[in-house]
Backbone of each chain as ProteinMPNN parsed JSONL, in Angstrom:
{"seq_chain_A": "MPRGITNRVRELRQAGAGMTQQQLAEKVGVSRQTIIAIESGRYSPSLEVALKIARAFDQPADAVFALTEKP", "coords_chain_A": {"N_chain_A": [[0.865, -1.174, 0.0], [0.456, 2.271, -0.702], [2.849, 4.456, 0.8], [3.571, 2.659, 2.904], [1.441, 1.283, 4.331], [-0.664, -1.288, 5.429], [-3.697, -3.249, 5.072], [-6.683, -4.875, 6.329], [-9.031, -4.991, 5.007], [-10.386, -6.453, 2.959], [-10.368, -9.01, 4.066], [-11.862, -8.662, 6.446], [-14.25, -7.801, 5.394], [-15.197, -9.998, 3.999], [-15.574, -11.776, 5.986], [-17.688, -13.517, 8.37], [-21.101, -12.839, 7.788], [-20.529, -11.763, 5.448], [-19.9, -9.105, 3.189], [-20.592, -7.11, 0.398], [-18.422, -5.371, -1.91], [-19.713, -3.14, -2.923], [-21.69, -2.7, -0.98], [-20.11, -2.046, 1.245], [-18.899, 0.235, 0.224], [-21.095, 1.959, -0.001], [-21.795, 2.223, 2.681], [-19.614, 3.586, 3.657], [-19.372, 5.774, 2.052], [-17.952, 6.119, -0.293], [-16.827, 5.3, -3.667], [-17.346, 2.099, -5.281], [-15.116, 1.407, -6.734], [-13.116, 2.734, -5.345], [-13.068, 1.275, -2.959], [-12.17, -1.14, -4.032], [-9.625, -0.299, -4.846], [-8.495, 0.311, -2.354], [-8.486, -2.218, -1.083], [-6.757, -3.591, -2.76], [-4.431, -2.332, -2.327], [-3.755, -0.077, -3.73], [-4.491, 2.418, -3.003], [-4.466, 4.715, -0.353], [-6.651, 5.44, 2.136], [-8.224, 8.489, 3.345], [-8.062, 9.807, 6.709], [-10.645, 10.126, 7.706], [-12.214, 8.416, 6.055], [-10.933, 5.998, 6.584], [-11.574, 5.668, 9.298], [-14.328, 5.45, 9.091], [-14.523, 3.067, 7.682], [-13.455, 1.312, 9.551], [-15.41, 1.579, 11.528], [-17.569, 0.498, 10.157], [-16.948, -2.175, 10.227], [-17.048, -2.568, 12.874], [-14.712, -2.393, 14.35], [-11.602, -1.393, 15.93], [-9.585, 1.227, 14.496], [-6.865, 0.594, 14.204], [-6.957, -2.114, 14.015], [-7.761, -2.625, 11.562], [-6.194, -1.16, 9.771], [-2.659, -0.86, 9.302], [0.663, 0.223, 9.946], [3.422, -0.63, 7.912], [6.432, -2.359, 8.797], [9.528, -0.788, 8.47], [12.277, -1.934, 6.488]], "CA_chain_A": [[0.0, 0.0, 0.0], [1.285, 3.489, -0.741], [3.332, 5.013, 2.058], [3.821, 1.671, 3.953], [0.266, 0.942, 5.127], [-1.403, -2.476, 5.008], [-5.055, -3.272, 5.632], [-7.401, -6.157, 6.353], [-10.393, -4.641, 4.592], [-11.027, -7.564, 2.242], [-10.556, -10.123, 5.013], [-12.97, -8.354, 7.353], [-15.476, -7.668, 4.607], [-15.679, -11.319, 3.609], [-15.801, -12.585, 7.188], [-19.067, -13.537, 8.888], [-22.161, -12.903, 6.77], [-19.982, -11.24, 4.201], [-20.397, -7.81, 2.713], [-20.026, -6.847, -0.931], [-17.666, -4.115, -2.034], [-20.699, -2.068, -3.117], [-22.317, -2.429, 0.32], [-19.138, -1.329, 2.069], [-18.735, 1.563, -0.379], [-22.264, 2.785, 0.356], [-21.728, 2.515, 4.12], [-18.504, 4.493, 3.933], [-19.559, 7.001, 1.277], [-17.027, 6.221, -1.425], [-17.23, 4.454, -4.776], [-16.89, 0.709, -5.22], [-13.753, 1.39, -7.269], [-12.202, 3.146, -4.277], [-12.922, 0.11, -2.075], [-11.291, -2.067, -4.755], [-8.267, 0.236, -4.789], [-8.005, 0.172, -0.975], [-8.229, -3.635, -0.82], [-5.609, -4.047, -3.553], [-3.247, -1.586, -1.923], [-3.421, 1.007, -4.669], [-4.931, 3.706, -2.48], [-4.488, 4.844, 1.095], [-7.766, 6.36, 2.372], [-8.069, 9.567, 4.318], [-8.362, 9.418, 8.095], [-12.103, 10.043, 7.859], [-12.697, 7.202, 5.393], [-10.385, 4.865, 7.332], [-12.367, 5.519, 10.527], [-15.659, 4.977, 8.696], [-14.366, 1.655, 7.346], [-13.304, 0.596, 10.819], [-16.719, 1.572, 12.183], [-18.433, -0.422, 9.402], [-16.61, -3.52, 10.689], [-17.113, -2.55, 14.341], [-13.349, -2.69, 14.775], [-10.753, -0.195, 16.049], [-8.906, 1.543, 13.234], [-5.58, -0.098, 14.059], [-7.201, -3.521, 13.717], [-8.06, -2.676, 10.124], [-5.046, -0.586, 9.054], [-1.42, -0.933, 10.079], [1.891, 0.664, 9.283], [4.372, -1.716, 7.703], [7.725, -2.114, 9.404], [10.563, -0.478, 7.487], [13.369, -2.926, 6.55]], "C_chain_A": [[0.906, 1.23, 0.0], [1.666, 3.929, 0.671], [3.355, 3.99, 3.189], [2.642, 1.396, 4.857], [-0.368, -0.319, 4.563], [-2.803, -2.419, 5.615], [-5.652, -4.649, 5.527], [-8.836, -5.965, 5.866], [-11.082, -5.812, 3.912], [-11.332, -8.716, 3.194], [-11.763, -9.88, 5.913], [-14.302, -8.278, 6.612], [-16.085, -9.029, 4.282], [-15.981, -12.216, 4.804], [-17.27, -12.535, 7.602], [-20.075, -13.668, 7.763], [-21.691, -12.391, 5.424], [-20.659, -9.944, 3.787], [-19.791, -7.608, 1.332], [-19.238, -5.532, -0.909], [-18.628, -2.934, -2.174], [-21.359, -1.692, -1.792], [-21.373, -1.64, 1.225], [-18.956, 0.093, 1.543], [-19.878, 2.488, 0.019], [-22.241, 3.155, 1.831], [-20.721, 3.619, 4.405], [-18.633, 5.811, 3.175], [-18.518, 7.223, 0.199], [-17.532, 5.307, -2.533], [-16.72, 3.028, -4.572], [-15.454, 0.599, -5.714], [-12.726, 1.83, -6.213], [-12.002, 2.013, -3.277], [-11.997, -0.911, -2.718], [-9.845, -1.609, -4.641], [-7.668, 0.105, -3.387], [-7.616, -1.279, -0.709], [-7.002, -4.139, -1.571], [-4.345, -3.264, -3.254], [-2.853, -0.452, -2.853], [-3.833, 2.372, -4.168], [-4.972, 3.649, -0.958], [-5.57, 5.856, 1.455], [-7.403, 7.459, 3.349], [-8.421, 9.038, 5.701], [-9.864, 9.224, 8.283], [-12.646, 8.74, 7.275], [-12.186, 5.965, 6.123], [-11.205, 4.613, 8.607], [-13.768, 5.002, 10.206], [-15.616, 3.493, 8.345], [-14.262, 0.829, 8.627], [-14.646, 0.503, 11.546], [-17.667, 0.595, 11.489], [-18.196, -1.871, 9.838], [-16.686, -3.642, 12.204], [-15.758, -2.955, 14.941], [-12.62, -1.373, 15.052], [-9.945, -0.007, 14.773], [-7.603, 0.766, 13.087], [-5.729, -1.609, 13.951], [-7.487, -3.712, 12.227], [-6.853, -2.213, 9.305], [-3.815, -0.655, 9.947], [-0.271, -0.39, 9.25], [2.785, -0.549, 9.079], [5.678, -1.344, 8.365], [8.716, -1.805, 8.289], [11.687, -1.497, 7.624], [14.611, -2.34, 7.216]], "O_chain_A": [[1.973, 1.235, 0.613], [0.885, 3.783, 1.611], [3.179, 4.377, 4.345], [2.829, 1.282, 6.068], [-0.588, -0.417, 3.355], [-3.065, -1.652, 6.541], [-5.199, -5.486, 4.746], [-9.741, -6.695, 6.271], [-12.224, -6.139, 4.238], [-12.404, -9.319, 3.139], [-12.585, -10.773, 6.119], [-15.346, -8.649, 7.148], [-17.304, -9.201, 4.286], [-16.571, -13.286, 4.654], [-18.0, -11.618, 7.226], [-19.921, -14.513, 6.881], [-22.357, -12.56, 4.403], [-21.85, -9.74, 4.021], [-18.615, -7.899, 1.117], [-19.384, -4.708, -0.006], [-18.391, -1.863, -1.616], [-21.566, -0.512, -1.509], [-21.784, -0.688, 1.888], [-18.869, 1.042, 2.322], [-19.659, 3.656, 0.339], [-22.62, 4.267, 2.2], [-20.933, 4.47, 5.268], [-18.085, 6.833, 3.588], [-18.23, 8.358, -0.181], [-18.54, 4.621, -2.368], [-15.793, 2.786, -3.8], [-14.667, -0.192, -5.193], [-11.596, 1.341, -6.203], [-10.889, 1.807, -2.794], [-11.14, -1.487, -2.048], [-8.948, -2.409, -4.376], [-6.479, -0.178, -3.243], [-6.54, -1.545, -0.171], [-6.287, -5.012, -1.081], [-3.302, -3.505, -3.863], [-1.742, 0.071, -2.77], [-3.566, 3.381, -4.821], [-5.442, 2.68, -0.361], [-5.433, 7.031, 1.115], [-6.415, 7.373, 4.078], [-9.003, 7.962, 5.843], [-10.299, 8.276, 8.937], [-13.436, 8.046, 7.915], [-12.919, 4.986, 6.268], [-11.49, 3.465, 8.945], [-14.328, 4.208, 10.962], [-16.542, 2.746, 8.662], [-14.899, -0.216, 8.763], [-14.976, -0.539, 12.113], [-18.475, -0.062, 12.146], [-19.114, -2.691, 9.825], [-16.417, -4.71, 12.755], [-15.676, -3.736, 15.889], [-12.972, -0.343, 14.478], [-9.66, -0.968, 14.059], [-7.262, 0.326, 11.989], [-4.733, -2.317, 13.809], [-7.454, -4.83, 11.713], [-6.532, -2.802, 8.272], [-3.902, -0.53, 11.168], [-0.238, -0.524, 8.027], [2.898, -1.399, 9.963], [6.006, -0.164, 8.489], [8.736, -2.495, 7.269], [12.028, -1.891, 8.739], [15.622, -3.03, 7.353]]}, "seq_chain_B": "MSSMSFQEKSAWGTLASLLVIGALYFSSVVNLWRAEQLHMGAMFGLSVGFTVLLVVILVGFHIIVAAISGTENEDERDRLIAWRSGHIGGFVLGFGVVSIVLMIIGSGMVGATFWQTPVIIANALMVAIFVSTVVELALTIWFHRRGI", "coords_chain_B": {"N_chain_B": [[-20.365, -5.363, -12.682], [-18.412, -2.499, -13.61], [-14.853, -2.16, -13.108], [-13.848, 0.267, -13.443], [-14.025, 3.667, -12.633], [-16.366, 6.344, -13.312], [-14.902, 8.636, -13.805], [-12.431, 7.612, -14.673], [-13.17, 6.229, -17.0], [-14.074, 8.408, -18.447], [-11.647, 9.761, -18.745], [-10.185, 7.982, -20.374], [-11.763, 7.974, -22.744], [-11.712, 10.702, -23.439], [-8.952, 11.107, -23.789], [-8.363, 9.352, -25.934], [-9.983, 10.468, -27.94], [-8.917, 13.05, -28.085], [-6.285, 12.536, -28.934], [-6.711, 11.489, -31.509], [-8.195, 13.568, -32.813], [-6.403, 15.657, -32.383], [-4.159, 14.743, -33.82], [-5.213, 14.799, -36.422], [-5.797, 17.55, -36.628], [-3.246, 18.869, -36.275], [-1.791, 17.704, -38.353], [-3.183, 18.715, -40.496], [-2.583, 21.415, -40.176], [0.197, 21.36, -40.616], [0.252, 20.491, -43.279], [-1.024, 22.652, -44.548], [0.812, 24.644, -43.956], [3.079, 23.768, -45.342], [2.105, 24.066, -47.881], [2.089, 26.736, -47.988], [-0.226, 28.003, -47.221], [-1.05, 28.645, -44.781], [-2.727, 30.767, -43.019], [-4.417, 33.267, -41.013], [-7.183, 33.077, -41.502], [-7.533, 30.454, -42.428], [-6.607, 29.145, -40.169], [-8.569, 29.871, -38.307], [-10.843, 28.576, -39.338], [-10.002, 25.874, -39.212], [-9.551, 25.59, -36.433], [-12.07, 26.152, -35.252], [-13.644, 24.217, -36.542], [-12.448, 21.719, -35.818], [-12.641, 21.9, -33.055], [-15.412, 21.925, -32.607], [-15.98, 19.384, -33.638], [-14.555, 17.777, -31.809], [-15.916, 18.391, -29.427], [-18.491, 17.411, -30.004], [-17.952, 14.661, -30.309], [-16.996, 14.064, -27.711], [-19.196, 14.733, -26.076], [-21.104, 12.923, -27.038], [-19.809, 10.499, -26.414], [-19.685, 10.625, -23.574], [-22.386, 10.672, -22.95], [-23.175, 8.141, -23.817], [-21.599, 6.475, -22.162], [-22.578, 7.227, -19.642], [-25.202, 6.396, -19.901], [-24.941, 3.663, -20.144], [-23.449, 2.757, -17.897], [-24.068, 4.456, -15.871], [-23.671, 7.429, -13.82], [-21.402, 8.605, -11.297], [-21.02, 10.16, -8.131], [-18.156, 12.175, -7.476], [-15.599, 10.847, -5.433], [-13.279, 10.954, -2.615], [-10.93, 9.83, -3.597], [-11.143, 10.143, -6.376], [-11.102, 12.947, -6.458], [-8.543, 13.494, -5.442], [-6.906, 12.268, -7.365], [-7.645, 13.795, -9.621], [-6.765, 16.3, -8.786], [-3.974, 15.92, -8.466], [-3.105, 15.047, -11.034], [-3.951, 17.189, -12.568], [-2.401, 19.183, -11.432], [0.224, 18.461, -12.174], [-0.12, 18.526, -14.939], [-0.526, 21.228, -15.209], [2.027, 22.239, -14.653], [3.362, 21.288, -16.902], [2.034, 22.724, -18.909], [2.741, 25.316, -18.162], [5.532, 25.197, -18.487], [5.595, 24.825, -21.251], [4.418, 27.225, -22.217], [6.175, 29.188, -21.204], [8.489, 28.424, -22.543], [7.733, 28.995, -25.178], [7.413, 31.756, -25.021], [10.075, 32.476, -24.503], [11.223, 31.641, -26.898], [10.009, 33.413, -28.664], [10.947, 35.9, -27.74], [13.713, 35.468, -27.909], [14.084, 34.935, -30.663], [13.239, 37.331, -31.674], [15.25, 38.994, -30.762], [17.448, 38.218, -32.259], [16.63, 38.769, -34.752], [15.268, 36.909, -36.249], [12.415, 35.717, -38.019], [10.56, 33.656, -37.83], [9.39, 32.888, -35.319], [7.957, 35.139, -34.886], [5.635, 35.197, -36.176], [2.127, 35.366, -36.171], [0.433, 33.062, -36.668], [2.159, 30.955, -36.233], [2.855, 31.33, -33.548], [0.307, 31.013, -32.396], [-0.261, 28.334, -33.032], [1.842, 27.072, -31.727], [1.151, 27.588, -29.079], [-1.193, 26.112, -29.038], [-0.102, 23.562, -29.272], [1.204, 23.4, -26.803], [-0.994, 23.458, -25.032], [-2.296, 21.139, -25.892], [-0.387, 19.086, -25.389], [-0.095, 19.325, -22.588], [-2.674, 18.692, -21.744], [-2.932, 16.066, -22.667], [-0.947, 14.857, -21.093], [-2.077, 15.283, -18.542], [-4.449, 13.739, -18.732], [-3.387, 11.189, -19.256], [-1.984, 10.762, -16.892], [-4.126, 10.747, -15.097], [-5.363, 8.351, -15.81], [-3.227, 6.608, -15.272], [-2.882, 6.928, -12.473], [-5.322, 5.926, -11.595], [-5.116, 3.266, -12.408], [-2.66, 2.289, -11.356], [-2.362, 3.273, -8.865], [-2.306, 5.771, -6.273]], "CA_chain_B": [[-20.106, -3.912, -12.611], [-17.073, -2.175, -14.087], [-13.889, -1.757, -12.099], [-13.431, 1.631, -13.768], [-14.948, 4.721, -12.233], [-16.781, 7.21, -14.429], [-13.794, 9.556, -14.077], [-11.42, 6.916, -15.458], [-13.735, 6.017, -18.34], [-14.063, 9.719, -19.093], [-10.267, 10.067, -19.118], [-9.839, 7.134, -21.525], [-12.458, 8.453, -23.932], [-11.221, 12.027, -23.794], [-7.587, 10.961, -24.278], [-8.4, 8.756, -27.27], [-10.558, 11.462, -28.861], [-7.965, 14.154, -28.231], [-5.148, 12.083, -29.743], [-7.151, 11.376, -32.905], [-8.513, 14.9, -33.329], [-5.155, 16.416, -32.374], [-3.344, 14.298, -34.955], [-5.837, 15.331, -37.636], [-5.647, 19.009, -36.642], [-1.854, 19.3, -36.493], [-1.372, 17.294, -39.7], [-3.788, 19.705, -41.394], [-1.791, 22.638, -40.038], [1.488, 21.138, -41.288], [-0.003, 20.453, -44.729], [-1.285, 24.028, -44.983], [2.069, 25.397, -43.853], [3.935, 23.353, -46.46], [1.52, 24.621, -49.106], [2.103, 28.191, -47.787], [-1.624, 28.427, -47.122], [-1.379, 28.769, -43.369], [-3.005, 32.121, -42.608], [-5.358, 33.326, -39.893], [-8.502, 32.605, -41.928], [-7.488, 28.996, -42.423], [-6.476, 28.747, -38.754], [-9.879, 30.028, -37.656], [-11.698, 27.487, -39.814], [-9.517, 24.603, -38.637], [-9.734, 25.586, -34.97], [-13.509, 26.031, -34.944], [-14.13, 22.924, -37.03], [-11.983, 20.592, -35.0], [-13.171, 22.051, -31.702], [-16.805, 21.454, -32.651], [-15.926, 17.926, -33.812], [-14.124, 17.191, -30.544], [-17.003, 18.546, -28.449], [-19.57, 16.476, -30.378], [-17.483, 13.309, -29.975], [-16.911, 13.899, -26.253], [-20.56, 14.726, -25.521], [-21.691, 11.628, -27.397], [-19.14, 9.446, -25.635], [-20.09, 10.689, -22.164], [-23.802, 10.283, -22.858], [-23.232, 6.681, -23.948], [-21.034, 5.878, -20.941], [-23.499, 7.47, -18.529], [-26.408, 5.59, -20.12], [-24.617, 2.239, -19.947], [-22.989, 2.399, -16.553], [-24.463, 5.435, -14.866], [-22.644, 8.347, -13.325], [-21.199, 8.519, -9.854], [-20.437, 11.364, -7.543], [-16.723, 12.06, -7.2], [-15.246, 10.657, -4.032], [-12.002, 11.573, -2.27], [-9.872, 9.308, -4.475], [-11.307, 10.84, -7.658], [-10.669, 14.347, -6.29], [-7.093, 13.492, -5.272], [-6.318, 11.969, -8.671], [-7.875, 14.958, -10.481], [-5.901, 17.388, -8.33], [-2.564, 15.654, -8.729], [-2.84, 15.019, -12.48], [-4.095, 18.563, -13.029], [-1.244, 19.927, -10.914], [1.368, 18.161, -13.036], [-0.461, 19.061, -16.254], [-0.305, 22.671, -15.127], [3.468, 22.476, -14.799], [3.702, 21.049, -18.315], [1.525, 23.877, -19.661], [3.589, 26.461, -17.813], [6.82, 25.006, -19.168], [5.38, 25.059, -22.68], [4.173, 28.651, -22.479], [7.429, 29.921, -20.958], [9.384, 28.085, -23.663], [7.277, 29.742, -26.35], [7.753, 33.163, -24.779], [11.528, 32.613, -24.68], [11.503, 31.513, -28.329], [9.572, 34.664, -29.301], [11.877, 36.96, -27.353], [15.027, 35.141, -28.456], [14.096, 35.105, -32.112], [13.151, 38.769, -31.922], [16.542, 39.626, -30.483], [18.407, 37.906, -33.322], [16.063, 39.174, -36.018], [14.593, 35.811, -36.966], [10.982, 36.065, -38.128], [9.68, 32.485, -37.705], [8.634, 32.937, -34.077], [7.229, 36.406, -34.791], [4.432, 35.052, -36.999], [0.984, 35.023, -35.302], [-0.089, 31.69, -36.817], [3.125, 30.051, -35.6], [2.681, 31.49, -32.102], [-0.983, 30.413, -32.038], [-0.152, 26.87, -33.079], [2.74, 26.646, -30.657], [0.347, 27.586, -27.849], [-2.102, 24.951, -29.147], [0.698, 22.37, -28.955], [1.416, 23.383, -25.351], [-2.265, 23.063, -24.407], [-2.546, 19.752, -26.267], [0.539, 18.206, -24.658], [-0.403, 19.351, -21.149], [-3.933, 17.976, -21.535], [-2.62, 14.639, -22.843], [-0.225, 14.44, -19.886], [-3.035, 15.235, -17.429], [-5.349, 12.596, -18.911], [-2.596, 9.97, -19.097], [-1.724, 10.606, -15.454], [-5.396, 10.355, -14.46], [-5.508, 6.915, -16.048], [-2.128, 5.93, -14.553], [-3.156, 6.921, -11.034], [-6.439, 5.014, -11.352], [-4.692, 1.888, -12.639], [-1.497, 1.863, -10.606], [-2.424, 3.744, -7.49], [-1.879, 7.15, -5.992]], "C_chain_B": [[-18.669, -3.652, -13.027], [-16.159, -1.836, -12.923], [-13.377, -0.352, -12.378], [-14.488, 2.608, -13.285], [-15.327, 5.548, -13.461], [-15.647, 8.155, -14.807], [-12.725, 8.888, -14.951], [-11.913, 6.655, -16.882], [-13.713, 7.318, -19.132], [-12.658, 10.064, -19.581], [-9.835, 9.262, -20.348], [-10.461, 7.684, -22.806], [-11.946, 9.799, -24.392], [-9.814, 11.942, -24.371], [-7.582, 10.404, -25.704], [-8.915, 9.757, -28.295], [-9.563, 12.578, -29.139], [-6.777, 13.756, -29.1], [-5.52, 12.007, -31.215], [-7.399, 12.76, -33.508], [-7.257, 15.765, -33.396], [-4.261, 16.043, -33.543], [-3.897, 14.85, -36.262], [-5.609, 16.839, -37.75], [-4.221, 19.406, -36.996], [-1.322, 18.842, -37.846], [-1.971, 18.239, -40.737], [-2.99, 21.0, -41.366], [-0.463, 22.501, -40.787], [1.318, 21.144, -42.804], [-0.248, 21.86, -45.279], [-0.003, 24.857, -44.973], [3.008, 25.058, -45.011], [3.44, 23.928, -47.776], [1.475, 26.144, -49.061], [0.693, 28.759, -47.792], [-2.038, 28.664, -45.675], [-1.499, 30.241, -42.986], [-4.117, 32.097, -41.57], [-6.755, 32.833, -40.272], [-8.587, 31.089, -41.906], [-7.412, 28.458, -41.001], [-7.823, 28.799, -38.051], [-10.793, 28.874, -38.048], [-11.31, 26.148, -39.21], [-9.848, 24.521, -37.152], [-11.197, 25.373, -34.613], [-14.021, 24.65, -35.34], [-13.727, 21.766, -36.157], [-12.467, 20.696, -33.556], [-14.608, 21.542, -31.633], [-16.841, 19.93, -32.759], [-15.557, 17.24, -32.5], [-15.243, 17.254, -29.506], [-18.132, 17.552, -28.735], [-19.191, 15.045, -29.99], [-17.505, 13.082, -28.47], [-18.3, 13.869, -25.615], [-21.235, 13.388, -25.798], [-21.116, 10.498, -26.571], [-19.633, 9.446, -24.198], [-21.557, 10.334, -21.975], [-23.921, 8.76, -22.897], [-22.723, 6.003, -22.675], [-21.992, 6.047, -19.772], [-24.746, 6.603, -18.663], [-26.135, 4.116, -19.804], [-24.316, 1.949, -18.484], [-23.362, 3.406, -15.487], [-23.318, 6.334, -14.46], [-22.518, 8.188, -11.818], [-20.732, 9.876, -9.367], [-18.952, 11.113, -7.328], [-16.52, 11.775, -5.729], [-13.836, 11.177, -3.804], [-10.878, 11.095, -3.189], [-9.948, 9.985, -5.844], [-10.779, 12.266, -7.554], [-9.155, 14.421, -6.164], [-6.39, 13.239, -6.609], [-6.457, 13.167, -9.601], [-6.937, 16.096, -10.093], [-4.448, 17.144, -8.73], [-2.253, 15.653, -10.23], [-2.988, 16.419, -13.072], [-2.918, 19.433, -12.619], [-0.025, 19.728, -11.817], [1.121, 18.677, -14.447], [-0.248, 20.571, -16.304], [1.166, 23.039, -15.263], [3.901, 22.308, -16.25], [3.262, 22.234, -19.17], [2.397, 25.103, -19.403], [4.941, 26.384, -18.496], [6.679, 25.313, -20.651], [5.223, 26.537, -23.002], [5.454, 29.468, -22.277], [8.424, 29.657, -22.089], [9.018, 28.885, -24.898], [7.634, 31.219, -26.203], [9.244, 33.396, -25.002], [11.906, 32.517, -26.152], [11.151, 32.821, -29.052], [10.574, 35.771, -29.015], [13.244, 36.724, -27.992], [15.1, 35.367, -29.947], [13.999, 36.581, -32.481], [14.475, 39.465, -31.754], [17.557, 39.363, -31.592], [17.844, 38.231, -34.699], [15.436, 38.064, -36.831], [13.083, 36.051, -36.929], [10.038, 34.899, -37.847], [8.789, 32.58, -36.479], [7.929, 34.278, -33.864], [5.907, 36.351, -35.545], [3.252, 34.631, -36.122], [0.491, 33.589, -35.444], [0.865, 30.682, -36.172], [2.966, 30.101, -34.084], [1.386, 30.811, -31.648], [-0.893, 28.891, -32.026], [0.801, 26.328, -32.032], [1.991, 26.589, -29.324], [-0.645, 26.414, -27.859], [-1.352, 23.661, -28.816], [0.892, 22.258, -27.446], [0.151, 22.93, -24.623], [-2.537, 21.584, -24.66], [-1.678, 18.803, -25.437], [0.194, 18.174, -23.169], [-1.702, 18.596, -20.845], [-3.723, 16.473, -21.683], [-1.907, 14.099, -21.6], [-1.199, 14.301, -18.708], [-3.938, 14.01, -17.535], [-4.606, 11.276, -18.716], [-2.293, 9.712, -17.62], [-2.982, 10.204, -14.695], [-5.597, 8.854, -14.603], [-4.467, 6.139, -15.263], [-2.438, 5.82, -13.059], [-4.334, 5.999, -10.703], [-5.981, 3.562, -11.45], [-3.632, 1.422, -11.637], [-1.469, 2.358, -9.159], [-1.89, 5.155, -7.35], [-1.518, 7.277, -4.526]], "O_chain_B": [[-17.8, -4.498, -12.817], [-16.592, -1.307, -11.9], [-12.555, 0.167, -11.622], [-15.684, 2.409, -13.495], [-14.688, 5.458, -14.51], [-15.446, 8.446, -15.986], [-12.178, 9.517, -15.857], [-11.172, 6.837, -17.847], [-13.382, 7.339, -20.317], [-12.486, 10.59, -20.68], [-9.197, 9.799, -21.253], [-9.782, 7.841, -23.821], [-11.763, 10.025, -25.589], [-9.507, 12.632, -25.343], [-6.883, 10.92, -26.576], [-8.356, 9.884, -29.384], [-9.387, 13.0, -30.283], [-6.311, 14.552, -29.915], [-4.738, 12.412, -32.076], [-6.879, 13.085, -34.576], [-7.068, 16.518, -34.352], [-3.673, 16.913, -34.185], [-3.139, 15.316, -37.113], [-5.274, 17.347, -38.82], [-4.008, 20.194, -37.917], [-0.483, 19.523, -38.434], [-1.334, 18.531, -41.749], [-2.748, 21.612, -42.407], [-0.05, 23.414, -41.503], [2.129, 21.722, -43.527], [0.259, 22.215, -46.343], [0.234, 25.668, -45.869], [3.648, 25.938, -45.586], [4.226, 24.24, -48.671], [0.912, 26.784, -49.949], [0.45, 29.854, -48.301], [-3.217, 28.858, -45.377], [-0.501, 30.889, -42.667], [-4.689, 31.046, -41.281], [-7.44, 32.232, -39.445], [-9.567, 30.511, -41.437], [-8.052, 27.462, -40.661], [-8.178, 27.893, -37.296], [-11.439, 28.267, -37.194], [-12.162, 25.384, -38.757], [-10.361, 23.509, -36.675], [-11.529, 24.526, -33.783], [-14.736, 23.997, -34.58], [-14.553, 20.927, -35.796], [-12.681, 19.673, -32.905], [-14.973, 20.816, -30.709], [-17.617, 19.265, -32.073], [-16.169, 16.242, -32.122], [-15.487, 16.283, -28.79], [-18.663, 16.927, -27.817], [-19.998, 14.311, -29.419], [-17.971, 12.045, -27.999], [-18.553, 13.068, -24.714], [-21.855, 12.795, -24.915], [-21.85, 9.639, -26.083], [-19.965, 8.392, -23.655], [-21.932, 9.759, -20.953], [-24.666, 8.163, -22.12], [-23.346, 5.067, -22.173], [-22.198, 5.113, -18.997], [-25.287, 6.129, -17.664], [-26.992, 3.416, -19.265], [-24.861, 1.011, -17.902], [-23.011, 3.233, -14.319], [-22.151, 6.042, -14.719], [-23.429, 7.692, -11.155], [-20.122, 10.643, -10.113], [-18.535, 9.992, -7.036], [-17.174, 12.373, -4.873], [-13.251, 11.781, -4.704], [-9.977, 11.865, -3.522], [-8.919, 10.359, -6.406], [-10.089, 12.742, -8.455], [-8.54, 15.327, -6.725], [-5.411, 13.905, -6.943], [-5.506, 13.526, -10.295], [-6.38, 16.774, -10.956], [-3.778, 18.03, -9.26], [-1.235, 16.207, -10.647], [-2.239, 16.795, -13.974], [-2.492, 20.311, -13.368], [0.664, 20.683, -12.177], [2.032, 19.203, -15.086], [0.164, 21.115, -17.328], [1.51, 24.029, -15.91], [4.705, 23.086, -16.763], [4.002, 22.696, -20.039], [2.742, 25.835, -20.33], [5.439, 27.379, -19.021], [7.532, 25.978, -21.24], [5.824, 27.04, -23.951], [5.774, 30.338, -23.088], [9.118, 30.57, -22.535], [9.897, 29.399, -25.59], [8.101, 31.85, -27.15], [9.636, 34.389, -25.615], [12.804, 33.224, -26.611], [11.884, 33.277, -29.929], [11.0, 36.49, -29.92], [13.856, 37.64, -28.541], [16.075, 35.93, -30.446], [14.59, 37.03, -33.463], [14.802, 40.399, -32.487], [18.431, 40.193, -31.839], [18.507, 37.994, -35.709], [15.104, 38.269, -37.998], [12.545, 36.529, -35.931], [8.842, 35.112, -37.646], [7.578, 32.38, -36.571], [7.372, 34.527, -32.795], [5.149, 37.32, -35.561], [3.355, 33.64, -35.398], [0.161, 32.955, -34.442], [0.424, 29.671, -35.627], [2.945, 29.068, -33.415], [1.371, 30.114, -30.633], [-1.396, 28.24, -31.11], [0.587, 25.236, -31.505], [2.175, 25.659, -28.539], [-0.905, 25.801, -26.823], [-1.896, 22.773, -28.16], [0.765, 21.176, -26.873], [0.219, 22.113, -23.705], [-2.956, 20.861, -23.757], [-2.176, 17.838, -24.858], [0.193, 17.105, -22.557], [-1.814, 17.939, -19.81], [-4.275, 15.691, -20.91], [-2.229, 13.014, -21.116], [-1.148, 13.319, -17.967], [-4.168, 13.32, -16.542], [-5.126, 10.352, -18.09], [-2.344, 8.571, -17.161], [-2.915, 9.411, -13.757], [-5.954, 8.169, -13.644], [-4.785, 5.119, -14.652], [-2.277, 4.758, -12.457], [-4.344, 5.362, -9.65], [-6.412, 2.721, -10.661], [-3.698, 0.301, -11.132], [-0.657, 1.914, -8.347], [-1.135, 5.653, -8.185], [-1.132, 8.357, -4.077]]}, "name": "protein", "num_of_chains": 2, "seq": "MPRGITNRVRELRQAGAGMTQQQLAEKVGVSRQTIIAIESGRYSPSLEVALKIARAFDQPADAVFALTEKPMSSMSFQEKSAWGTLASLLVIGALYFSSVVNLWRAEQLHMGAMFGLSVGFTVLLVVILVGFHIIVAAISGTENEDERDRLIAWRSGHIGGFVLGFGVVSIVLMIIGSGMVGATFWQTPVIIANALMVAIFVSTVVELALTIWFHRRGI"}
């Protein structure tokens, strides 16, 4: 992910009853393409969107997003 | 559902249209110049004609895309990509315009007339606008595909 951030968005989205990318996008207020980009590591969301994603999964933000360790 | 946002589809269509219309326009300009027929009247006709053609193509393309896949509101990623690609495109345009100004001043100082001709200056500015727009659109597509 740009700037050394990883995420578990896809894992959490597919867990339990499962949620589609479109459903998550509507909950968070972004496009489905942005969710795709976040899950594939091509886009690092803003703090607001990251917090909304975490809230959608009922998880703390640092359980969804994490800084990668520098080598 | 498509993995491309409306903004990315728009960029692809606009880039393809601009490259085709731009190639036709500048080849027409070169042909007229070689035939020593490149004057302001011809320039006006070419500019208006190709601009209208480009607008018609782009409007038609966007109507078709919107009808097929619908439009979406821009989200933060779309806005960031638009800002960054526009920012870089602006630098390209600025570089082009400054280069043209330097060519005009430099040629004037040495008495060369090529860069003192209005049709040449007008077309040079068109090239700068064309190149900067192509760069902006290409970057929009790049950032959507490869990340930002």
